[in-house]
C-alpha positions as CSV (number, residue, x, y, z in Angstrom):
1,M,-71.0,147.5,-14.5
2,M,-73.9,149.8,-15.0
3,E,-75.3,151.1,-18.3
4,K,-77.0,154.5,-18.7
5,I,-78.2,156.2,-21.9
6,S,-76.8,159.8,-22.1
7,Y,-76.7,162.0,-25.1
8,K,-78.6,159.2,-26.9
9,I,-75.7,156.7,-26.6
10,P,-74.9,154.0,-24.0
11,F,-72.4,154.9,-21.3
12,Y,-71.0,152.3,-19.0
13,Y,-69.9,152.9,-15.4
14,Y,-67.6,150.8,-13.2
15,L,-66.5,152.6,-10.0
16,G,-67.3,155.8,-12.0
17,P,-67.3,156.6,-15.7
18,F,-65.7,153.8,-17.7
19,C,-66.6,153.8,-21.4
20,Y,-69.2,154.6,-24.1
21,L,-70.3,153.4,-27.5
22,N,-70.8,156.1,-30.1
23,P,-71.7,155.9,-33.8
24,Y,-68.8,157.4,-35.7
25,K,-68.1,157.9,-39.4
26,G,-70.0,154.8,-40.6
27,G,-68.7,152.7,-37.7
28,L,-68.6,152.6,-33.9
29,D,-66.3,154.4,-31.5
30,L,-65.5,152.6,-28.2
31,G,-64.4,155.5,-26.0
32,F,-62.6,155.2,-22.6
33,F,-63.1,158.1,-20.1
34,Y,-59.5,157.7,-18.8
35,G,-57.9,156.7,-22.0
36,L,-54.8,158.7,-21.5
37,D,-54.1,156.6,-18.4
38,L,-54.0,153.5,-20.7
39,S,-50.6,152.3,-22.1
40,N,-51.9,151.8,-25.7
41,E,-49.2,149.2,-26.3
42,Q,-51.6,147.7,-28.9
43,G,-51.5,151.0,-30.9
44,I,-55.2,151.2,-31.6
45,L,-56.3,153.9,-29.2
46,E,-56.9,157.4,-30.7
47,S,-57.1,160.7,-28.9
48,R,-58.4,163.0,-31.7
49,D,-57.2,166.1,-29.7
50,R,-59.3,165.2,-26.6
51,K,-57.9,165.9,-23.2
52,Q,-58.6,162.7,-21.4
53,V,-60.7,160.3,-23.6
54,Q,-59.2,157.9,-26.1
55,S,-61.2,155.6,-28.3
56,I,-61.1,152.7,-30.6
57,P,-62.8,153.1,-34.0
58,I,-64.5,150.0,-35.4
59,Y,-65.8,150.3,-38.9
60,T,-66.7,146.7,-39.9
61,L,-67.1,143.3,-38.4
62,D,-63.8,142.3,-40.0
63,D,-62.2,145.3,-38.3
64,Y,-63.6,144.2,-35.0
65,Y,-62.2,140.7,-35.4
66,E,-58.8,142.1,-36.3
67,K,-58.8,144.2,-33.1
68,E,-60.6,141.7,-30.8
69,L,-57.5,140.5,-28.9
70,A,-56.2,144.1,-28.5
71,L,-59.7,145.2,-27.4
72,R,-59.8,142.6,-24.7
73,E,-56.4,143.6,-23.4
74,I,-57.4,147.3,-23.3
75,L,-60.7,146.5,-21.5
76,Q,-58.8,144.6,-18.9
77,E,-56.3,147.4,-18.5
78,A,-59.1,150.0,-18.3
79,L,-60.8,148.0,-15.5
80,L,-57.5,148.0,-13.5
81,V,-57.1,151.8,-14.1
82,S,-60.6,152.3,-12.8
83,Q,-59.9,150.3,-9.7
84,I,-56.6,152.2,-9.1
85,R,-58.3,155.6,-9.6
86,H,-61.2,154.6,-7.3
87,S,-58.8,153.3,-4.6
88,K,-56.9,156.6,-4.6
89,K,-60.1,158.6,-3.8
90,K,-60.6,156.7,-0.5
91,P,-59.2,158.4,2.6
């Protein structure tokens, strides 16, 4: 995993673009570059009319703790999606 500051926010890369953290409406938005490829079985990903990115808004520490298990599941799934997308690019 590599971190890079772009547009004044942290972006994270794992075999390509992975996720970012963005201040959003008094909270934090954890965005996934290939969010539409995620299952969203947990029901916490939001697209907000974006073509590819989906994100998880976190407004308070209690909100984070309520979503922690789902967040971990989504992060694991996002890692697998990144690996699959990367393996398809190889000849």
